[in-house]
TORDO-377676 format. One record per residue (C-alpha): residue in three letters; x, y, z. Coordinates in steps of 0.02 Angstrom, whole numbers, plus 32768, in hexadecimal, padded with zeros to 4 digits. Layout:
N
> residu;u;v;w
> ALA;X;Y;Z
...
! end
This chain:
442
> residu;u;v;w
> MET;3089;E76A;5016
> LYS;3153;E783;4FCB
> HIS;3170;E6CE;4FE3
> ILE;30DE;E68C;4F84
> ILE;30EE;E70E;4EEE
> SER;31AA;E6F4;4EDD
> LYS;3182;E62A;4EC4
> ILE;30E1;E65B;4E4A
> SER;3163;E6C7;4DDB
> LYS;31CC;E635;4DBD
> THR;3129;E5D8;4D61
> VAL;30F2;E652;4D04
> VAL;3179;E663;4C79
> PRO;3184;E605;4BE4
> SER;31F2;E5B0;4BD1
> GLU;3266;E5B3;4B3E
> THR;3234;E526;4ADA
> ILE;3183;E575;4AE0
> GLU;31BF;E62F;4ABB
> LYS;321D;E5DC;4A28
> SER;317B;E586;49DE
> LYS;3117;E612;4A0C
> LYS;3196;E689;499E
> LYS;3197;E60C;4908
> ILE;30DF;E60A;4904
> SER;30D3;E6BE;4909
> GLU;3150;E6E0;4883
> LEU;30EF;E675;4820
> ALA;3053;E6AA;4827
> PHE;3094;E75E;4814
> LYS;30EF;E735;4763
> LEU;3052;E6E4;4711
> ILE;2FEA;E789;474F
> GLU;307C;E7FB;4720
> LYS;3071;E79F;465F
> GLU;2FBD;E7D1;464F
> ILE;2FAA;E884;468B
> THR;3015;E8AD;45FA
> LYS;2F6E;E89B;4591
> PHE;2F10;E935;45CF
> PRO;2F61;E9DD;45D9
> GLU;2EE0;EA0B;466A
> VAL;2F5B;E9B2;46D4
> ILE;2FF9;EA06;4704
> GLY;3053;E991;4780
> LEU;305E;E8F8;47F8
> GLU;307F;E8E5;48B0
> PHE;3085;E878;4946
> GLY;301D;E8AF;49D6
> GLY;2FC0;E86D;4A77
> SER;301F;E806;4B06
> PHE;307E;E79B;4A9D
> ALA;30DD;E850;4A59
> LYS;30DF;E88E;4AFD
> GLY;313F;E7FA;4B46
> THR;30AC;E7E1;4BC8
> TRP;3052;E749;4B8D
> LEU;3042;E6AB;4BE5
> SER;3064;E5F9;4B9D
> LYS;2FBE;E5BA;4B87
> ASP;2F6A;E65B;4B4C
> ALA;2FD3;E684;4AE3
> ASP;2F6F;E6E5;4A4D
> ILE;2FD9;E731;49C6
> ASP;2F8E;E7CC;4996
> ILE;2FB7;E81B;48D7
> PHE;2F7C;E8C2;48C2
> ILE;2F58;E8F2;4813
> ARG;2F6F;E9A6;47FA
> PHE;2EFF;EA0D;478F
> LYS;2F0A;EAD2;472B
> LYS;2E93;EB3B;4796
> SER;2E33;EB62;46F0
> THR;2DEC;EAB6;46DC
> SER;2D3B;EA95;46EF
> GLU;2CE2;EA27;4778
> GLY;2CAE;E9AD;46F5
> LYS;2D5E;E983;46AB
> PHE;2DAA;E990;4750
> GLU;2D44;E8F5;4789
> GLU;2D36;E8A4;46D4
> ILE;2DF9;E8A8;46B4
> THR;2E0B;E883;4772
> LYS;2DB1;E7D0;4751
> ARG;2E02;E7B8;4695
> ILE;2EB0;E7C1;46E0
> GLY;2E82;E747;477B
> PHE;2E2A;E6D3;4721
> GLU;2EB2;E6CA;4691
> SER;2F5A;E6CF;46FD
> LEU;2F0F;E656;4762
> LYS;2EAC;E5E9;46F0
> GLN;2F11;E549;4731
> TYR;2ED6;E557;47EB
> ASN;2E17;E572;47E2
> PRO;2E0B;E624;4800
> TYR;2D72;E65D;483E
> VAL;2D18;E711;4861
> ARG;2D15;E751;4918
> TYR;2CCE;E80D;4946
> SER;2CEE;E88D;49BC
> GLU;2CC0;E94C;4978
> HIS;2CF3;E90A;48CA
> PRO;2D1A;E84C;4896
> TYR;2DBC;E7F3;4899
> VAL;2DFE;E755;4855
> GLU;2E3B;E6BB;48C9
> ALA;2E88;E626;48A6
> LYS;2EEE;E5A4;4906
> ILE;2FA2;E571;48E1
> LYS;2FCA;E4DA;494F
> ASN;2F57;E512;49D2
> THR;2F88;E5B7;49D6
> LYS;2F0A;E64B;49AC
> ILE;2F3F;E6B6;4921
> ASN;2EB9;E76C;4928
> VAL;2ED0;E7CB;4874
> VAL;2E94;E873;48C1
> PRO;2E82;E933;485A
> PHE;2EA7;E9CB;488B
> TYR;2EC0;EA70;484B
> ASP;2F50;EAE9;483D
> VAL;2F13;EB74;48B7
> LYS;2F56;EBE6;4945
> ILE;2F3A;EBC7;49E9
> GLY;2E92;EBF4;4A25
> GLU;2E59;EC02;4957
> TRP;2E0B;EB4C;4974
> LYS;2DA7;EAFD;48F2
> SER;2D93;EA5D;4924
> ALA;2DA1;EA0A;49D4
> ALA;2E53;E9AA;4993
> ASP;2EAF;EA5A;496B
> ARG;2EDC;EA61;4A11
> SER;2F2C;E9BB;4A21
> PRO;2FD8;E9D2;49B9
> PHE;2FEC;EA74;4A34
> HIS;2FDE;EA00;4AC5
> THR;3053;E999;4A80
> LYS;30E0;EA0C;4A7D
> PHE;30B0;EA5D;4B06
> MET;30D6;E9BC;4B7A
> LYS;316A;E98C;4B21
> LYS;31A4;EA2C;4B57
> LEU;317C;EA2A;4C02
> LEU;316F;E98F;4C33
> THR;31F6;E951;4C88
> PRO;3223;E87A;4C7A
> LYS;320E;E865;4D43
> MET;316A;E8C6;4D0F
> ARG;3138;E866;4C86
> ASN;3143;E7C3;4CEE
> GLU;30E4;E820;4D8B
> VAL;306A;E82B;4CFF
> ARG;306F;E762;4CD3
> ILE;3054;E758;4D8C
> LEU;2FB6;E7CD;4D8E
> LYS;2F71;E771;4CEE
> THR;2F94;E6C6;4D49
> PHE;2F3C;E70F;4DE8
> LEU;2E94;E740;4D85
> LYS;2E87;E6A3;4D11
> SER;2EA0;E639;4DA4
> ASN;2E07;E68E;4E05
> GLY;2D9E;E69F;4D5E
> ILE;2DB8;E744;4D49
> TYR;2E28;E754;4CA0
> GLY;2DEB;E774;4C03
> ALA;2D9B;E826;4B9A
> GLU;2D1A;E797;4B3B
> ILE;2C64;E7CD;4B4B
> ALA;2C50;E71F;4B95
> LYS;2CC6;E755;4C1A
> GLN;2CB6;E7F4;4C38
> GLY;2D63;E7F9;4CAC
> PHE;2DFA;E842;4CB0
> SER;2E59;E85E;4C07
> GLY;2F2E;E839;4BE1
> TYR;2F23;E8EE;4BC2
> ILE;2EE5;E92F;4C69
> SER;2F5D;E89C;4CD4
> GLU;2FD7;E920;4C7A
> VAL;2F96;E9C0;4CB7
> LEU;2F84;E986;4D60
> ILE;3024;E942;4D72
> LEU;3071;E9DF;4D18
> TYR;300A;EA4F;4D8C
> PHE;3026;E9EE;4E29
> LYS;30E5;E9AD;4DFF
> ASN;30D6;E8F3;4E35
> PHE;3046;E872;4E52
> GLU;3055;E889;4F14
> ASN;3031;E92B;4F0B
> VAL;2FA6;E919;4E8B
> ILE;2F52;E898;4F10
> LYS;2F70;E909;4FB5
> SER;2F30;E9AC;4F46
> ILE;2E8D;E940;4EF8
> SER;2E58;E900;4FB1
> GLU;2E3A;E9B6;4FE4
> ILE;2E10;E9F3;4F4B
> GLN;2D6E;EA70;4F79
> GLU;2CD1;EA78;4F02
> LYS;2CF2;EAD1;4E6E
> GLN;2D95;EAFE;4E83
> ILE;2E01;EB2A;4DE9
> ILE;2EA3;EAC1;4DC5
> GLY;2EED;EB36;4D41
> LYS;2EDD;EBF6;4D26
> THR;2E3F;EC38;4CC2
> SER;2DD0;ECBF;4CCC
> LYS;2D3F;EC72;4C96
> LYS;2CBB;EC32;4D0E
> PHE;2C96;EB68;4CEC
> GLU;2BEE;EB0E;4D53
> THR;2C4C;EA57;4D6D
> ALA;2C71;EA0B;4E15
> VAL;2D27;EA25;4DDC
> VAL;2D88;EAA3;4D6F
> ILE;2E2C;EA6C;4D18
> ILE;2E5A;EADE;4C93
> ASP;2EB1;EAB3;4BF2
> PRO;2F58;EB0E;4C09
> ILE;2F64;EB3C;4B34
> ASP;2EB9;EB89;4B56
> ASP;2E78;EBC5;4BF4
> LYS;2DC4;EBD4;4BBE
> ARG;2DAB;EB0C;4BAB
> ASN;2D71;EAAA;4C32
> LEU;2DC4;E9F6;4C30
> ALA;2D50;E9BD;4CC1
> ALA;2CAF;E9D2;4C5B
> ALA;2CCD;E93E;4C0B
> ILE;2CE4;E8D8;4CBB
> SER;2C3F;E893;4D03
> ASN;2C24;E8D3;4DC4
> GLU;2C28;E814;4DFA
> ASN;2CE6;E7FC;4DC7
> ILE;2D1E;E89A;4E08
> GLY;2CC9;E86F;4EAD
> LYS;2D38;E7B5;4E8D
> LEU;2DD3;E814;4E7C
> ILE;2DB8;E879;4F0F
> LEU;2D7F;E7F0;4F82
> ASN;2E12;E77F;4F2C
> SER;2E86;E81A;4F66
> ARG;2E5B;E822;5007
> ALA;2E66;E75F;5036
> PHE;2F12;E75F;4FDB
> LYS;2F46;E7E6;5042
> GLU;2F1A;E78E;50E7
> LYS;2F3E;E6ED;50B1
> PRO;2FBB;E6CE;502D
> THR;2FBD;E61F;4FD9
> VAL;2FF7;E5C3;4F2A
> GLY;2F38;E59C;4F30
> PHE;2F04;E642;4EE8
> PHE;2F63;E621;4E53
> LYS;2F05;E580;4E3E
> ASN;2E5B;E54C;4DF3
> LYS;2DD8;E543;4E77
> LYS;2D6E;E49D;4E9D
> LEU;2CA8;E4E6;4EAC
> ARG;2C46;E4D6;4F54
> ILE;2B9F;E496;4F0C
> ALA;2B17;E48C;4F5F
> LYS;2ABF;E3FA;4EF6
> LYS;2A0D;E403;4F4B
> HIS;29F3;E4A4;4EE9
> TRP;29F9;E44A;4E41
> GLU;2930;E445;4E50
> ASN;2935;E4FF;4E63
> LEU;298C;E50F;4DB6
> LEU;2935;E52F;4D22
> VAL;297C;E512;4C78
> ILE;296A;E550;4BBB
> LYS;29B2;E4EA;4B2F
> PHE;29BE;E526;4A7B
> ASN;2A16;E514;49EF
> PHE;2A50;E589;496E
> LYS;2A91;E5B9;48CF
> ALA;2B4C;E5D6;48D0
> ARG;2B7E;E683;48F6
> SER;2C2F;E6EC;4939
> PRO;2C38;E6AB;49E8
> ASP;2C1F;E76E;4A21
> ILE;2B8F;E77C;49C6
> ILE;2B25;E6ED;4A17
> TRP;2B86;E703;4AD2
> GLY;2B26;E7BB;4ABC
> GLN;2A86;E767;4A90
> ILE;2A85;E6F7;4B0C
> LYS;2AA8;E761;4B87
> ARG;2A18;E7EE;4B59
> ALA;29A3;E746;4B52
> THR;29C3;E71B;4C05
> SER;29B4;E7C0;4C3B
> SER;2904;E7D8;4BEB
> LEU;28CF;E73F;4C2A
> THR;2911;E75E;4CE0
> THR;28AF;E800;4CD1
> GLN;2801;E77F;4C94
> LEU;282C;E6EE;4D24
> GLU;280A;E78E;4D9A
> LEU;2771;E7CF;4D46
> GLY;2738;E72C;4D3E
> GLY;2746;E717;4E15
> PHE;27EE;E6AB;4E06
> LYS;2882;E6EE;4E67
> VAL;2927;E6E8;4E11
> LEU;29C5;E6D4;4E7C
> ARG;2A39;E6C8;4DEF
> SER;2A5E;E6A6;4D4E
> LYS;2AD1;E683;4CC2
> PRO;2ACE;E661;4C00
> HIS;2B37;E5DE;4BBE
> THR;2B69;E5AA;4B03
> ASP;2BF2;E52A;4AAE
> GLN;2BFF;E5AF;4A2A
> GLN;2BCE;E53A;499C
> LYS;2B2A;E4FA;498F
> GLU;2ADF;E505;4A5F
> ALA;2AAE;E577;4AE6
> HIS;2A64;E55F;4B83
> LEU;2A0C;E5E1;4BED
> PHE;2A1D;E5BA;4CA7
> PHE;29A8;E5FE;4D3E
> LEU;29B6;E5EE;4DFC
> LEU;2920;E602;4E41
> GLU;28E8;E61A;4EF7
> SER;285B;E590;4ED1
> THR;2822;E546;4E10
> LYS;2765;E556;4E5D
> ILE;271B;E5E6;4EAA
> SER;2665;E60A;4F05
> LYS;25C9;E602;4E95
> THR;259E;E6BD;4ECE
> TYR;25E0;E74D;4ED5
> THR;25BC;E807;4EF1
> LYS;25A7;E896;4E84
> ASN;25AC;E94C;4EC5
> GLY;2530;E9B5;4E73
> PRO;2528;EA79;4E7F
> GLU;24F0;EAE9;4F12
> PHE;242C;EB04;4F1E
> PHE;2439;EBB2;4F08
> ARG;246D;EBA8;4E5B
> GLU;23D1;EB85;4E1C
> ASN;23E9;EB5F;4D5D
> SER;248C;EAED;4D8F
> SER;2422;EA88;4E17
> LYS;2382;EA81;4DAB
> SER;23F0;EA32;4D2A
> PHE;2453;E9C1;4D9D
> ILE;23A5;E97E;4DEB
> SER;2356;E963;4D39
> LYS;23DC;E915;4CEE
> ASN;241A;E89A;4D77
> LEU;236F;E87A;4DDB
> LYS;2321;E7DE;4D7A
> ASN;23C2;E77C;4D75
> THR;23FD;E7A0;4E20
> GLU;23FA;E725;4EB9
> LEU;23EC;E7A8;4F42
> MET;23EB;E873;4F3E
> TRP;2409;E8EF;4FB9
> ILE;2434;E98D;501A
> ASP;24EB;E99B;5069
> ASN;24F8;EA3A;50A0
> LYS;24DE;EAAD;5011
> LYS;250A;EA35;4F85
> ILE;248C;E9BE;4F31
> ILE;24D9;E914;4F2F
> SER;24BB;E86F;4ECB
> LEU;24E4;E7CA;4EF2
> GLU;2515;E777;4E57
> LYS;2511;E6B0;4E11
> ARG;25B6;E691;4DC0
> LYS;2593;E625;4D1C
> ASN;263D;E5D0;4D31
> ILE;268E;E5A2;4DD5
> GLU;2715;E522;4D9D
> VAL;27BE;E575;4D48
> VAL;27D8;E501;4CB0
> LYS;2718;E509;4C83
> PHE;2717;E5C7;4C91
> MET;27B1;E5DA;4C39
> THR;277A;E56A;4B8F
> GLU;26F4;E5B5;4B7F
> PHE;273D;E671;4B98
> LEU;27C9;E63C;4B00
> LYS;2733;E5F0;4A8A
> LYS;26BA;E685;4AB3
> ASN;2733;E71C;4AC8
> LEU;27DD;E6EE;4A6F
> GLN;27FD;E7A6;4A3D
> THR;27D0;E7FB;4AEE
> GLY;286C;E792;4B46
> ILE;28E4;E75C;4AA5
> PRO;2950;E7BC;4A47
> LYS;291C;E7D1;49A2
> GLY;29BC;E76F;4976
> LEU;2990;E6E4;49C4
> GLN;28E5;E6BF;499F
> ASN;28F6;E665;48F1
> ASP;2965;E5ED;4963
> PHE;28E0;E5D4;49E0
> ASN;2848;E5BF;4958
> GLN;28BB;E528;492B
> GLY;28A2;E4CE;49D5
> PHE;28DA;E4FC;4A8C
> LYS;28B5;E471;4B2D
> VAL;288F;E4B8;4BDD
> PHE;28C3;E45E;4C6E
> VAL;28F2;E464;4D2C
> GLY;2993;E40D;4D77
> ASP;2A1E;E3B4;4D25
> LYS;29E8;E30B;4CD9
> ASN;29F7;E345;4C29
> LEU;2A9C;E3A5;4C3D
> GLY;2B3B;E35C;4C01
> LYS;2BC4;E365;4C72
> SER;2C26;E3FC;4C1C
> ILE;2B86;E45D;4C21
> LYS;2B65;E420;4CE6
> GLU;2C0A;E454;4D1F
> THR;2BDF;E502;4CC9
> ALA;2B3C;E512;4D28
> SER;2B68;E4DB;4DCB
> GLU;2BBC;E57E;4DD6
> LEU;2B0F;E5CD;4DFE
> ILE;2AF0;E543;4E88
> SER;2BA2;E54C;4EF4
> THR;2BE1;E5CB;4F4E
> ASP;2C5A;E63F;4F0B
> ALA;2D10;E5FE;4F1E
> THR;2D45;E6B4;4F4E
> LEU;2CEF;E6B6;4FDE
> VAL;2D1B;E60B;5019
> TYR;2DD3;E666;5045
> PHE;2D8E;E6C9;50D9
> ASN;2D5F;E625;5146
! end
């Protein structure tokens, strides 16, 4: 393992050329924003944050986070309004746009480098007014405690997470953030120890110290806020992938764990993939991702209620105008009839009501043990017809309010991959593939 880690460590440190380029971009952005904040008495400072400030950034993912420090007395309305004004005015030549976390922030790109303009309140530890208030404390804490060697260990861990598709805190990914990577290295000292510890981790095990109880699969405590569980934002799927990848790497370490994986696609299952496609009016990526995730979850429930077994599901969007909801089904066609369980015959009113409501339209009705059973005929046994009709008649039941106008403009429901573009097909194929993590156990 040590040999592989040593080999990878030589590839994760940015070159001097890249470092100089990023520094130049960061200084340019900082000066532009610094000039703009002088117009607002509510703003009392400006500072770098994130992985760039801490020296844990990767060459290909070097976002530059610039934090605007607001007086604690600033109202939430002004906090958001002034942030947008500063961001848009200072970076106007770089096509800025709004992103959303708990509060809106401004993002732009300078020479393919993302610049994030993020507001925070000037507060003491524990007196948080916004989620970003912790960030400056994170930066100071990590700059003080991470040694140069540990910073490179963070880079190795980030590369490992990224190559296995579980890096990134955004709602689309629900993976391991850069800060969590730093916390893990700080706690376990190096990448090798992270691998060994995570491969043996137990359910609900706590990494860090806290007196509070949490209900997530594992718990990772924020070292500057012992009441905050960083793992709350990570999906169970991604936690599982890290555990299995760690076990596999510990048993058979190879450089392959630090490279993107090819999927093992079971092409015959394309015929069981239901696709719902629609266009949406432009909005923040964070908002649209939240909406399509909720829509996917809600429609999964409706499919199950309709008799279709959903094996896996996931949404996808280009974050500009187009979205797809994917559902891998056990079968796209189900039986013409199904059984409906009624009440026990001892319950006089309930049994009488069940019989009177169902007897006229039932195929069969009988007593099984103590219960009254009705054999019902399904209206739709093919999933495309079922879902199309459901969306036309029950939009408010299955689709979040924020997407209903988009669906009213039109949508398509189909099965298979024939109507999918190349990039969309690649995303959809994840649902009909064996998880790359599991392949290592061959």
